[in-house]
N, C-alpha and C positions, 0 to 999 in steps of 0.2 A: 559377509552377511548371508546367513543361511535361512531357508524356510523349510522346515522339516516336513510339513504336511503335504506340500504340493510337489516337491521335487525329489525327496530323498527317502523317506521311510513310509512303509505301508502305502505305496503308490499303486493305484489301480488304473489300468487303461480305460475302464468303463465308468468308474465313479470316483472322481478325484478332484474336480474343480467346479465350483459353483458358477463360473462364467460359461462353462462348456457342457457340463453334464447335468446332474440333478441339482436342485436348488436347496433342499433342506439339508442342514448340517449333518443330521443323522444318516442321510443317504450317502454322504461322501467322506465322513470323518469317523474314525474309531474314537468314541467318546471317552475311553479309558486312557488314551495315550496323551501325555502332557506335551503336545506339540508346541514348538516355540519358533519365533522369528527373531533372529538376533545374531550377534557376532559369535562365531564358533569355528570349529574345524571338522572336516569330514574326509574319510578315506574309504575307498572301495577296491577290493581285490577280486578278480574273476579268473581263477586258475584254469578253468575249462569253460567252453562256450556256454554250457547250461547251468553253471553253478557260480554263485557269488557270495561274498561275505563283506559286510560294510559296517562302519561304526562312525559315530559323530558325537560331538559335545557342543551345546549351544547355551549361551548366557541365560541362566534361569531367571534373572531379574530384568530382562529386556522389556521395554515399553513400546507400544505402537507409536509410529510416526516420530521416533527418535533414533539417532544413528547408533547409540548404544555404548559409546566409549566411556560414559560416566557410570555405567553399571557393569560392563564386562571386565574392567580393569581396576575396580575398586572393591573394597570389602563390603559385604561378604562375597567372596569369590565362588559363587555357586554356579554349577553348570549341569543342565539336564543331559544325561547320556543315553544313547540308544545304540543297540547292536542288532543287526538283522542278517539273516542268511536265507537264501532261497534258491530254488531251481526253476529254470525257464525252458522246459522241454517244448518241442514242436512235434505233436503227434501226427503220424502219417494218416492220410485219408485219400479217398478216390479223387478229391479235388485239391490235393496239395496239403502242405503242412498246416496244422492247426495250433497256433501259438497259445501258450498258457504259462502260468507261474504259480508257485506255492511258496509262501514266505512265512517265516517265524521270527519274532523279535522280542526283545526284552528292553525295558527302560528303567532308568534310575533318576529319581528326583530328590536332591538333597535338602530342599526347602522344608522347614518345620511346618507341619499341618496340624490344625486343632483336632483333637480326638473327639468323637461323638459320645458325649456323656451328659446325662441330665444333671445340670449343675444346681438344681434345687433353688432357682432364683438367684444364683450367684454366690451361694454359700459354700460351694465346693468347686475347686479349680479342676477343669477337665484335663488340662495338660496338653502337651503337643508331642508329636513324633516326627523326627526327620528321617532322611534316608529311605524314602518310599520306593517300592519297586512293583513292577507288573509285567504282563506279557500279552502278546497278541499273535493272531494267525490270520492270514489272508490268502484267498484263492481266486484266480481269474482264469477263464478258459473260453476259447472260441469253440463252439460245439456244432455249428452248422455254417457252411461256406457255400455261397451261391456260384462262385466261379473258381476254376482251377488256376487262374492267374494269381500268382503269389502276391502281387502288388494290389490286388483287388480286395478291399476289406469288407465287402458286403457280406452280411451274415449275422448269426445270433451268437452273442457272447453271454456268459453268466459270471457272477462274482459273489463272493461271500466273505464276511469278516467276523472275527470274534476277538474280544479283549476282556481282561480281568485285572482288577485292582483291589487292594486291601479294603475291607469293609469298615475298618475302624476310623478312617480319615478321608475316604473318598465317597462322595454322594452317589455316583454311578459306579457300582462295583462290577457289573457285567454288562456287556454290550454285544449285539450281533446285528448283522444286516445281510440281506440277500437281494439279488436283482438280476435283470436280464434286459440289456439293450439290443436292439436290432437295427443295423444299418442297411438301408435300402429295402425296407419292408414293402413300401408301396411301389408298384411298377413305374418305371421312368423317373423315380425320385431316388436315385442311387446314393446320393450323399446325405439324405435325411436320416435322422436317428429317432427311433421310438424307444423309450425307456420306462421300465417298471421297477420299483424297488420297495422293500419293506425293511424297516429298521426298528430296533427296540433298545432303549436304555433302561436297565434294571437297577433301581435304587438299592443302596446298601441296607441289609436287614438291621444292622447296628444303628444306622441313621433313623430308620423307622421305629425301632424299639426305644431309642433314647431321646430323639429330637422331634420327629414328625410322624405320629402313628398312622396318618393317612397317606404317607408316601408309598408308592408302589412301583409303577413302570410307565414309561411313555412309549407308545407305538405309533409309527408314522408309515402311511401308505402314500406313495408318490408316483405320479405319471408325468412324463414330459414328451414333447415332440419338437425336435429341432428341424425347422424348415430352412434349408439353405437357399436364400433368395439369389445371392451372388456369392462368389468365392470369398468376399469380404463382409457379407451381411447375413446373419442367421437370426431368425425369429423363432422363439421357443415358448409356446403356451405350456402351462403346467398346472397341475391340480394336486392338492395334498389333503389327506384326512389324518388328523392328529387325535389319537385316543389318549385320554388322561394327560392333557397338556401340563408340563411341569411335573409329571409323575404324581399328580395329586388325584386321589380317588374321587374327590369332590368336584373336580374341574369338569366343565362341560366340553364335550368333544368339539374340535374345531375343524372347519372346512376352509381351505385356503386356495385361491386361484389367482393366476396372474399371467403376464407375458414378459419375457425377457428378450431384449433386442441387443445383439452384439455386433459391433463394427470392429474389424481387425485390419489394420493397415500396415 
């Protein structure tokens, strides 16, 4: 059983998990990648310390809260495939190595998707297209380090993501995000993290022309603070501003706030 989005592909040390990092899906997920959780296979090769190549295939018909044997080994035998390569250099600085990574990936989705065509009230069949493909890029880098101790992770990191999918069958054709978390920003609070992020999902022009003329893009601004009460308890207040929720130009901007409490035993 594999979970592509948290453990395997387009993984960021700064924005990857809604339980630990940012809350909004746009801040932690590339919206153009067809991530799956299901039965599959994965392999990774690291010929040298700073270079890797990996590939995986996961059941395209998997369903949440099911073990997946009834979909992975029965017709149609569709599997989402992903291939990623990346470099993981550690840049030298006066305070020791600064770890980072640059990754590039492509994905393949065999499932038929409905094409965006105005069907004139059902009088014309829009049709479907299978064998969809897309690509993505991700960058993470520690840019400021408080201590020369290699084990000390206090400092400022930055991340960026971009992804593209075909416009004729994917509502979100382009996606990007940028952000900057800082661990130990407040003196004496060395384990706390302050994070800022901005993300945007850009709807397909084909979808806008044919289906929903008011579709545009959704932009999210997010802030969170992870306050480590104990090694096993973290309290994280967060705030979000969502511009054009659902990528609808007629939608009213939303302001969202909350508190996340995580216990890890």
